[in-house]
KELOTOR-299155 format. One record per residue (C-alpha): residue number from 1; residue in three letters; x negated, y, z negated. Coordinates in nm, 2 decimals. Each point is the difference from the previous one (the first is absolute). Layout:
REM KELOTOR-299155
SITE   n res      X      Y      Z
SITE NUM ala      X      Y      Z
...
END
This chain:
REM KELOTOR-299155
SITE   n res      X      Y      Z
SITE   1 met   0.01  -0.02   0.00
SITE   2 leu  -0.29   0.23  -0.09
SITE   3 lys  -0.16  -0.03   0.31
SITE   4 lys   0.29   0.09   0.23
SITE   5 leu   0.02   0.32  -0.27
SITE   6 phe  -0.29   0.04   0.13
SITE   7 lys   0.02   0.01   0.38
SITE   8 ser   0.37   0.22  -0.06
SITE   9 asn  -0.21   0.23  -0.11
SITE  10 ala  -0.02   0.30   0.26
SITE  11 ser  -0.13   0.26  -0.19
SITE  12 lys  -0.32  -0.23  -0.02
SITE  13 pro  -0.10  -0.17   0.32
SITE  14 ala  -0.32  -0.19   0.00
SITE  15 pro  -0.27   0.20   0.01
SITE  16 glu  -0.16  -0.22   0.36
SITE  17 ser   0.21   0.15   0.20
SITE  18 lys  -0.08   0.35  -0.14
SITE  19 lys  -0.28   0.01   0.28
SITE  20 pro  -0.20  -0.17   0.28
SITE  21 ala  -0.30  -0.24  -0.16
SITE  22 ala  -0.22   0.12   0.17
SITE  23 ala   0.04   0.36  -0.21
SITE  24 lys  -0.15  -0.19  -0.34
SITE  25 lys  -0.22  -0.15   0.17
SITE  26 ala  -0.22   0.31   0.10
SITE  27 pro  -0.19   0.13  -0.30
SITE  28 ala  -0.15  -0.33  -0.03
SITE  29 gln  -0.13   0.08   0.32
SITE  30 lys  -0.25   0.21  -0.17
SITE  31 asn  -0.16  -0.30  -0.18
SITE  32 lys  -0.02  -0.20   0.25
SITE  33 pro  -0.11   0.18   0.39
SITE  34 thr   0.01  -0.26   0.17
SITE  35 gln   0.25  -0.17  -0.07
SITE  36 asn   0.38   0.14   0.13
SITE  37 ala   0.25  -0.01  -0.24
SITE  38 lys   0.18  -0.26   0.15
SITE  39 ser  -0.31  -0.25  -0.10
SITE  40 his  -0.09   0.13  -0.33
SITE  41 gly   0.36  -0.05  -0.08
SITE  42 ser  -0.04  -0.32   0.10
SITE  43 lys  -0.33  -0.08  -0.19
SITE  44 arg   0.15   0.26  -0.34
SITE  45 asn   0.32  -0.28   0.04
SITE  46 ala  -0.23  -0.31   0.10
SITE  47 gly  -0.14   0.11  -0.41
SITE  48 ala   0.35   0.02  -0.18
SITE  49 asp   0.11  -0.31   0.14
SITE  50 lys  -0.32  -0.18  -0.18
SITE  51 ala   0.08   0.29  -0.25
SITE  52 thr   0.36  -0.17  -0.02
SITE  53 ala  -0.13  -0.35   0.04
SITE  54 gln  -0.23   0.02  -0.33
SITE  55 asn   0.23   0.22  -0.24
SITE  56 lys   0.27  -0.21   0.09
SITE  57 lys  -0.28  -0.31  -0.09
SITE  58 leu  -0.07   0.13  -0.36
SITE  59 lys   0.37   0.01  -0.06
SITE  60 lys   0.12  -0.27   0.09
SITE  61 asp  -0.06  -0.24  -0.31
SITE  62 val   0.21   0.27  -0.21
SITE  63 ile   0.22   0.05   0.26
SITE  64 glu   0.15  -0.35   0.13
SITE  65 thr  -0.05  -0.07  -0.46
SITE  66 pro   0.31  -0.17   0.04
SITE  67 trp   0.34   0.21  -0.15
SITE  68 asn   0.38   0.12   0.10
SITE  69 leu   0.23   0.26  -0.12
SITE  70 ser   0.18  -0.22  -0.19
SITE  71 asp  -0.29   0.02  -0.23
SITE  72 phe   0.06   0.30  -0.11
SITE  73 lys   0.30   0.04  -0.16
SITE  74 val   0.17   0.38  -0.17
SITE  75 glu   0.39  -0.01  -0.16
SITE  76 pro   0.14   0.32   0.20
SITE  77 gln   0.04   0.28  -0.29
SITE  78 glu   0.24   0.22   0.02
SITE  79 gly  -0.20   0.37   0.08
SITE  80 lys  -0.21  -0.16   0.17
SITE  81 thr  -0.16  -0.15   0.29
SITE  82 arg  -0.22  -0.25   0.04
SITE  83 phe  -0.23  -0.06   0.28
SITE  84 his   0.18  -0.27   0.13
SITE  85 asp   0.29   0.25   0.13
SITE  86 leu  -0.26   0.17   0.22
SITE  87 gln   0.00  -0.29   0.27
SITE  88 leu  -0.42   0.05  -0.03
SITE  89 pro  -0.25  -0.26   0.21
SITE  90 asp  -0.07  -0.30  -0.20
SITE  91 ser  -0.31   0.04  -0.04
SITE  92 val   0.05   0.31  -0.15
SITE  93 met   0.22  -0.08  -0.26
SITE  94 arg  -0.26  -0.24  -0.06
SITE  95 gly  -0.28   0.27  -0.10
SITE  96 ile   0.30   0.23  -0.18
SITE  97 his   0.10  -0.30  -0.26
SITE  98 glu  -0.39  -0.10  -0.05
SITE  99 ser  -0.03   0.31  -0.11
SITE 100 gly   0.25  -0.01  -0.21
SITE 101 phe   0.28   0.19   0.06
SITE 102 gln   0.36  -0.15   0.02
SITE 103 tyr   0.21   0.40   0.05
SITE 104 cys  -0.02   0.28   0.12
SITE 105 ser  -0.12   0.36  -0.11
SITE 106 pro   0.22   0.30  -0.01
SITE 107 ile  -0.19   0.12   0.32
SITE 108 gln  -0.07  -0.31   0.14
SITE 109 ala   0.40  -0.08  -0.04
SITE 110 glu   0.06   0.34   0.17
SITE 111 ser  -0.22   0.02   0.24
SITE 112 leu  -0.08  -0.36   0.15
SITE 113 pro   0.33  -0.03   0.17
SITE 114 ala  -0.02   0.30   0.22
SITE 115 ala  -0.37  -0.06   0.04
SITE 116 leu   0.00  -0.32   0.13
SITE 117 thr   0.23   0.07   0.29
SITE 118 gly  -0.23   0.28   0.13
SITE 119 arg   0.09   0.27  -0.20
SITE 120 asp  -0.22   0.32  -0.07
SITE 121 met  -0.02  -0.02  -0.40
SITE 122 ile  -0.09   0.31  -0.23
SITE 123 gly  -0.06  -0.18  -0.35
SITE 124 gln  -0.01   0.25  -0.31
SITE 125 ala  -0.11  -0.19  -0.31
SITE 126 gln  -0.24  -0.01  -0.28
SITE 127 thr  -0.31  -0.25   0.00
SITE 128 gly   0.05  -0.38  -0.10
SITE 129 thr   0.36   0.02   0.15
SITE 130 gly  -0.10  -0.27   0.25
SITE 131 lys   0.00   0.30   0.32
SITE 132 thr  -0.35  -0.27   0.10
SITE 133 ala   0.23  -0.29   0.02
SITE 134 ala   0.25   0.15   0.19
SITE 135 phe  -0.22   0.22   0.34
SITE 136 leu  -0.21  -0.36  -0.02
SITE 137 leu   0.30  -0.28   0.00
SITE 138 thr   0.13   0.27   0.24
SITE 139 ile  -0.29  -0.03   0.26
SITE 140 phe  -0.04  -0.40  -0.09
SITE 141 asn   0.38  -0.01   0.16
SITE 142 arg  -0.12   0.22   0.28
SITE 143 leu  -0.25  -0.22   0.11
SITE 144 leu   0.10  -0.32   0.00
SITE 145 thr   0.37   0.06   0.14
SITE 146 val  -0.14   0.16   0.23
SITE 147 gln  -0.28  -0.12   0.28
SITE 148 pro  -0.24   0.20   0.24
SITE 149 glu  -0.09  -0.16   0.30
SITE 150 glu  -0.37   0.07  -0.05
SITE 151 arg  -0.22   0.10  -0.28
SITE 152 phe  -0.32   0.15   0.06
SITE 153 ala  -0.29   0.06  -0.31
SITE 154 ser   0.00   0.34  -0.13
SITE 155 glu   0.39   0.10   0.07
SITE 156 pro   0.13  -0.06  -0.37
SITE 157 arg   0.40   0.01   0.06
SITE 158 ala   0.08   0.09  -0.34
SITE 159 leu  -0.18   0.31  -0.25
SITE 160 ile   0.00   0.10  -0.32
SITE 161 ile  -0.16   0.34  -0.11
SITE 162 ala  -0.07   0.03  -0.35
SITE 163 pro  -0.14   0.32  -0.15
SITE 164 thr  -0.34  -0.18  -0.22
SITE 165 arg  -0.17  -0.26   0.03
SITE 166 glu   0.11  -0.14  -0.25
SITE 167 leu   0.44  -0.06   0.08
SITE 168 ala  -0.15  -0.07   0.28
SITE 169 leu  -0.17  -0.34  -0.09
SITE 170 gln   0.24  -0.03  -0.21
SITE 171 ile   0.25  -0.03   0.25
SITE 172 gly  -0.26  -0.20   0.15
SITE 173 lys   0.02  -0.27  -0.25
SITE 174 asp   0.42  -0.05  -0.01
SITE 175 ala   0.01   0.00   0.41
SITE 176 glu  -0.25  -0.30  -0.03
SITE 177 ala   0.22  -0.18  -0.30
SITE 178 leu   0.30   0.08   0.16
SITE 179 gly  -0.04  -0.11   0.31
SITE 180 lys  -0.25  -0.28  -0.12
SITE 181 tyr   0.24  -0.28   0.20
SITE 182 thr   0.08   0.21   0.33
SITE 183 gly  -0.41  -0.04   0.18
SITE 184 leu   0.06   0.42   0.05
SITE 185 asn  -0.36   0.11  -0.01
SITE 186 thr  -0.03   0.35  -0.22
SITE 187 val  -0.23   0.17   0.03
SITE 188 thr  -0.15   0.29  -0.28
SITE 189 val  -0.27   0.35   0.11
SITE 190 val  -0.08   0.20  -0.25
SITE 191 gly  -0.25   0.23  -0.09
SITE 192 gly  -0.37  -0.06  -0.25
SITE 193 met   0.05  -0.37   0.15
SITE 194 asn  -0.23  -0.14   0.24
SITE 195 tyr   0.06   0.11   0.33
SITE 196 asp  -0.13  -0.25   0.23
SITE 197 ser   0.22  -0.28  -0.20
SITE 198 gln   0.35   0.24   0.06
SITE 199 arg  -0.14   0.07   0.41
SITE 200 lys  -0.06  -0.37   0.05
SITE 201 met   0.35  -0.08  -0.17
SITE 202 leu   0.21   0.24   0.27
SITE 203 arg  -0.15  -0.10   0.26
SITE 204 asp  -0.12  -0.42   0.04
SITE 205 his   0.34  -0.09  -0.13
SITE 206 val   0.40   0.07   0.00
SITE 207 val   0.10   0.26  -0.19
SITE 208 asp   0.37  -0.01  -0.08
SITE 209 val  -0.02   0.24  -0.35
SITE 210 leu  -0.21   0.24  -0.04
SITE 211 val   0.00   0.17  -0.36
SITE 212 ala  -0.24   0.35   0.02
SITE 213 thr  -0.09   0.29  -0.15
SITE 214 pro   0.00   0.25   0.23
SITE 215 gly  -0.38   0.13  -0.04
SITE 216 arg  -0.09  -0.30   0.19
SITE 217 leu   0.22  -0.09   0.17
SITE 218 ile  -0.01   0.36   0.24
SITE 219 asp  -0.42  -0.17   0.00
SITE 220 phe   0.11  -0.30   0.20
SITE 221 met   0.24   0.18   0.26
SITE 222 arg  -0.25   0.22   0.05
SITE 223 ser  -0.28  -0.33   0.07
SITE 224 gln   0.28  -0.18   0.18
SITE 225 asp   0.09  -0.24  -0.22
SITE 226 val   0.30   0.00  -0.03
SITE 227 phe   0.34   0.10   0.22
SITE 228 leu   0.31   0.09  -0.15
SITE 229 asp   0.15  -0.01   0.27
SITE 230 gln   0.14  -0.34  -0.04
SITE 231 val   0.10   0.11  -0.35
SITE 232 glu   0.43  -0.15  -0.08
SITE 233 val   0.01   0.11  -0.35
SITE 234 leu  -0.20   0.31  -0.17
SITE 235 val   0.05  -0.01  -0.36
SITE 236 leu  -0.17   0.38  -0.19
SITE 237 asp   0.03  -0.05  -0.39
SITE 238 glu  -0.05   0.21  -0.27
SITE 239 ala   0.04   0.29   0.25
SITE 240 asp   0.01   0.28  -0.24
SITE 241 arg  -0.29  -0.13  -0.14
SITE 242 met  -0.15   0.03   0.35
SITE 243 leu   0.11   0.34   0.03
SITE 244 asp  -0.20   0.10  -0.29
SITE 245 met  -0.35  -0.15   0.06
SITE 246 gly   0.02   0.20   0.31
SITE 247 phe   0.05  -0.34   0.26
SITE 248 ile   0.29   0.15   0.22
SITE 249 pro  -0.22   0.12   0.21
SITE 250 asp  -0.17  -0.31   0.10
SITE 251 val   0.37  -0.24  -0.09
SITE 252 lys   0.14   0.28   0.34
SITE 253 arg  -0.28  -0.10   0.18
SITE 254 ile   0.07  -0.38  -0.08
SITE 255 val   0.37   0.02   0.06
SITE 256 arg  -0.08   0.12   0.40
SITE 257 gly  -0.19  -0.26   0.03
SITE 258 thr   0.31  -0.24  -0.10
SITE 259 pro   0.27  -0.01   0.30
SITE 260 pro   0.26   0.22  -0.03
SITE 261 lys   0.24   0.00  -0.27
SITE 262 glu   0.31  -0.15   0.19
SITE 263 tyr  -0.28  -0.31   0.10
SITE 264 arg  -0.07  -0.09  -0.32
SITE 265 gln   0.14  -0.06  -0.34
SITE 266 thr  -0.13   0.28  -0.32
SITE 267 leu   0.07  -0.05  -0.33
SITE 268 leu  -0.13   0.25  -0.27
SITE 269 tyr   0.02   0.00  -0.36
SITE 270 ser  -0.10   0.19  -0.22
SITE 271 ala   0.05   0.13  -0.42
SITE 272 thr   0.10   0.29   0.15
SITE 273 phe   0.08   0.17   0.29
SITE 274 asn  -0.09   0.42  -0.02
SITE 275 phe   0.11   0.27   0.30
SITE 276 asp  -0.30  -0.08   0.20
SITE 277 val  -0.01  -0.42   0.03
SITE 278 arg   0.34   0.07   0.06
SITE 279 ile  -0.04   0.17   0.34
SITE 280 leu  -0.25  -0.24   0.07
SITE 281 ile   0.24  -0.23  -0.03
SITE 282 asp   0.29   0.12   0.25
SITE 283 gln  -0.33   0.05   0.29
SITE 284 trp  -0.11  -0.45  -0.13
SITE 285 thr   0.35  -0.17  -0.04
SITE 286 thr   0.35  -0.03   0.17
SITE 287 asn   0.31   0.05  -0.14
SITE 288 pro  -0.15  -0.15  -0.32
SITE 289 met   0.19  -0.17  -0.32
SITE 290 lys  -0.05   0.13  -0.32
SITE 291 val  -0.03  -0.18  -0.28
SITE 292 glu  -0.16   0.18  -0.39
SITE 293 ile  -0.02  -0.17  -0.30
SITE 294 glu   0.08   0.14  -0.33
SITE 295 pro  -0.38   0.03  -0.21
SITE 296 glu   0.18   0.06  -0.33
SITE 297 gln  -0.07  -0.33  -0.09
SITE 298 val  -0.32  -0.05   0.06
SITE 299 thr  -0.09   0.29  -0.28
SITE 300 thr   0.25  -0.10  -0.25
SITE 301 asp   0.13  -0.31   0.01
SITE 302 arg  -0.29  -0.25  -0.01
SITE 303 val  -0.36   0.27  -0.17
SITE 304 asp  -0.02   0.11  -0.33
SITE 305 gln  -0.12   0.28   0.07
SITE 306 lys  -0.21   0.17  -0.37
SITE 307 leu  -0.17   0.38   0.09
SITE 308 tyr  -0.22   0.12  -0.28
SITE 309 leu  -0.12   0.28  -0.07
SITE 310 cys  -0.34   0.08  -0.07
SITE 311 ala  -0.30   0.25   0.06
SITE 312 asp  -0.26  -0.12   0.27
SITE 313 ser  -0.29  -0.10  -0.18
SITE 314 asp   0.29  -0.22  -0.21
SITE 315 lys   0.07  -0.22   0.31
SITE 316 tyr  -0.30  -0.30  -0.04
SITE 317 ser   0.09  -0.02  -0.36
SITE 318 leu   0.38  -0.05   0.09
SITE 319 leu  -0.06  -0.23   0.31
SITE 320 glu  -0.23  -0.24  -0.20
SITE 321 arg   0.30  -0.06  -0.33
SITE 322 val   0.23  -0.02   0.28
SITE 323 leu  -0.17  -0.24   0.14
SITE 324 asn  -0.06  -0.19  -0.39
SITE 325 glu   0.35   0.08  -0.08
SITE 326 glu   0.18  -0.11   0.30
SITE 327 lys  -0.22  -0.28   0.14
SITE 328 pro   0.05   0.03   0.43
SITE 329 glu   0.03  -0.30   0.14
SITE 330 arg  -0.14   0.23   0.34
SITE 331 leu  -0.05   0.33   0.02
SITE 332 ile  -0.02   0.26   0.22
SITE 333 ile  -0.11   0.33  -0.09
SITE 334 phe   0.08   0.32   0.18
SITE 335 ala  -0.21   0.33   0.05
SITE 336 asn   0.03   0.29   0.19
SITE 337 arg  -0.43  -0.01   0.12
SITE 338 arg  -0.26  -0.23   0.11
SITE 339 asp  -0.26   0.11  -0.21
SITE 340 leu   0.27  -0.07  -0.33
SITE 341 thr   0.04  -0.31   0.12
SITE 342 arg  -0.31  -0.04   0.06
SITE 343 asn  -0.12   0.06  -0.29
SITE 344 leu   0.33  -0.14  -0.19
SITE 345 cys  -0.14  -0.35   0.15
SITE 346 asp  -0.30   0.04  -0.13
SITE 347 lys   0.07   0.06  -0.36
SITE 348 leu   0.26  -0.22  -0.04
SITE 349 asn  -0.31  -0.24   0.12
SITE 350 lys  -0.18   0.11  -0.26
SITE 351 asn   0.21  -0.05  -0.23
SITE 352 gly   0.05  -0.40   0.04
SITE 353 his   0.28   0.04   0.25
SITE 354 val  -0.01  -0.14   0.38
SITE 355 ala   0.07   0.25   0.19
SITE 356 val   0.03   0.04   0.38
SITE 357 leu  -0.03   0.24   0.18
SITE 358 leu   0.26   0.16   0.34
SITE 359 ser  -0.07   0.33   0.10
SITE 360 gly  -0.07   0.16   0.41
SITE 361 glu  -0.34  -0.01  -0.15
SITE 362 val  -0.02  -0.36  -0.03
SITE 363 ser  -0.11  -0.19   0.37
SITE 364 gln   0.30  -0.20   0.18
SITE 365 asp  -0.17  -0.32  -0.06
SITE 366 lys  -0.04   0.07  -0.36
SITE 367 arg   0.37   0.13  -0.05
SITE 368 val   0.15  -0.31   0.17
SITE 369 arg  -0.27  -0.25  -0.21
SITE 370 thr   0.21   0.22  -0.33
SITE 371 leu   0.32  -0.08   0.14
SITE 372 glu  -0.03  -0.34   0.01
SITE 373 arg  -0.17  -0.06  -0.38
SITE 374 phe   0.28   0.30  -0.09
SITE 375 arg   0.20  -0.27   0.12
SITE 376 asp  -0.12  -0.31  -0.08
SITE 377 gly  -0.01   0.09  -0.37
SITE 378 arg  -0.38  -0.05  -0.01
SITE 379 val   0.05   0.41  -0.17
SITE 380 asn   0.27   0.14  -0.16
SITE 381 ile  -0.05   0.39   0.09
SITE 382 met  -0.04   0.17   0.25
SITE 383 val  -0.05   0.42   0.01
SITE 384 ala   0.10   0.18   0.27
SITE 385 thr   0.07   0.25   0.24
SITE 386 asp   0.40   0.09   0.19
SITE 387 val  -0.23  -0.20   0.26
SITE 388 ala   0.16  -0.28  -0.20
SITE 389 gly   0.33   0.16  -0.10
SITE 390 arg   0.19  -0.13   0.35
SITE 391 gly  -0.01  -0.30   0.18
SITE 392 ile  -0.19  -0.28  -0.27
SITE 393 his   0.25  -0.28  -0.05
SITE 394 val  -0.21  -0.11  -0.37
SITE 395 asp   0.25  -0.31  -0.10
SITE 396 gly  -0.02  -0.01  -0.42
SITE 397 val  -0.11   0.42  -0.08
SITE 398 ser   0.15  -0.02  -0.33
SITE 399 his  -0.14   0.42  -0.11
SITE 400 val  -0.07   0.24   0.25
SITE 401 ile  -0.20   0.37  -0.20
SITE 402 asn   0.00   0.39   0.21
SITE 403 tyr  -0.27   0.11  -0.20
SITE 404 thr   0.03   0.29   0.14
SITE 405 leu   0.37   0.07   0.16
SITE 406 pro   0.01   0.11   0.37
SITE 407 glu   0.03   0.31   0.14
SITE 408 asp   0.32  -0.21   0.26
SITE 409 pro   0.25  -0.11  -0.22
SITE 410 glu   0.06  -0.28   0.34
SITE 411 asp  -0.33  -0.12  -0.13
SITE 412 tyr   0.14  -0.07  -0.39
SITE 413 val   0.29  -0.18   0.19
SITE 414 his  -0.28  -0.24   0.16
SITE 415 arg  -0.24  -0.02  -0.25
SITE 416 ile   0.20  -0.12  -0.27
SITE 417 gly   0.20  -0.22   0.32
SITE 418 arg  -0.30  -0.31   0.03
SITE 419 thr   0.14  -0.08  -0.42
SITE 420 gly   0.33  -0.13  -0.03
SITE 421 arg   0.04  -0.14   0.35
SITE 422 ala   0.25  -0.36   0.14
SITE 423 gly   0.22   0.12  -0.29
SITE 424 ala  -0.26  -0.09  -0.29
SITE 425 lys  -0.04   0.29  -0.25
SITE 426 gly  -0.39   0.24  -0.01
SITE 427 val  -0.07   0.25  -0.24
SITE 428 ser  -0.13   0.39   0.13
SITE 429 val  -0.20   0.23  -0.27
SITE 430 ser  -0.11   0.28   0.06
SITE 431 phe  -0.27   0.24  -0.13
SITE 432 val   0.17   0.40   0.04
SITE 433 ser  -0.31   0.31  -0.14
SITE 434 glu   0.09   0.31   0.01
SITE 435 asp  -0.07   0.00   0.44
SITE 436 asp   0.20  -0.30   0.08
SITE 437 ala   0.34   0.17  -0.16
SITE 438 phe   0.01   0.21   0.27
SITE 439 val   0.12  -0.25   0.25
SITE 440 leu   0.24  -0.12  -0.23
SITE 441 pro   0.28   0.23   0.11
SITE 442 asp   0.00  -0.12   0.33
SITE 443 leu  -0.03  -0.37  -0.13
SITE 444 glu   0.29   0.03  -0.15
SITE 445 lys   0.20   0.22   0.27
SITE 446 tyr  -0.13  -0.28   0.25
SITE 447 leu   0.12  -0.33  -0.26
SITE 448 gly   0.35   0.20  -0.08
SITE 449 thr  -0.14  -0.06  -0.32
SITE 450 lys  -0.12   0.11  -0.35
SITE 451 leu  -0.39  -0.13  -0.20
SITE 452 glu   0.00  -0.07  -0.30
SITE 453 leu  -0.36   0.15  -0.11
SITE 454 thr  -0.14  -0.20  -0.29
SITE 455 gln  -0.29   0.04  -0.22
SITE 456 pro  -0.20  -0.24  -0.04
END
């Protein structure tokens, strides 16, 4: 049925029909001047066929392990949408089953039925509400139910753009888990990691889903190692964050490299959509469906918020007291500046704790290792700037401490949203000095509630 729905979606014709094949091969001639477009395209196609065969061989044992949808039983519940109700391919359902999901989150339940038919989507919800799975399932369904006539290396069918390296890597990891049994190949390219190995993954393999940060993707577009003219599904995750970080010119260039909006499905997800982003939405989408999930439960229902008044000079001693009394199982400490996080992490380690640092000054490879150590439980304290405030999914974070309050109220919500995830209860502790107190009025206005300050 979904295949029929995709085919009947007149506003999204197959991208192959929009222009002759020679047009997309022209850039490749610069790399191989002795070959014409046809012969070079054949070579890339042959390489793609070989890579596809290798990928299938690697995944054969995983995919062919016996499994039936009847092994995944979920009883209907009033007011809840099961993934069974969405008629997803069995290979996708198997990944959902193994990931432990049974019922759709609100953003998934409201957006997926329309998104699965090929409609453009604008989803507004806080982190930790299931946005990533919503667009990944949409992509997998599209790629598995609509088969292109031929494939070439370096030409992804789906493109996901994320503002930070950590978020892109997390999306790539989620895609591998949910798409484990689909046979689809997900490639993640981000700055700060080995350029040549990422280039090889693009040039020597069929890429079904490409997850990228804007800067690194622009690099590969310039070097003609990736071609975006066959993108069928375009996802912009954390669109507001990309605007804040100055990525919009890069994102505009990337979007121009994809097929026109009438020939692709566009999905935008973000916690907020300001005026500038809304203007771009009109330029990039066709008759999008808008879904907004209220964020109140993120800050009130699942997270116990404590705010302590103290002087800056007393913050570290107060931190030690909180560690001794609360005994957090897994803790993230946020501060606003890199130098502060570095000094704080060093001080904690000197005082007998085991802490790791996650900030922009840490190399990307080390940041990946740091997150893995924190996820695996080998380290239970991570000191971070807001680079870790968005899109980092770490299960079992029991406490978040705001060593300094963020200037942007939205960042406060993202910080404390690292705890109290997946229905669990969490605790956030904020140290409010004289300087921090200046942001309280805006924070209370944003949250729509009065914050109670106490003396420690």
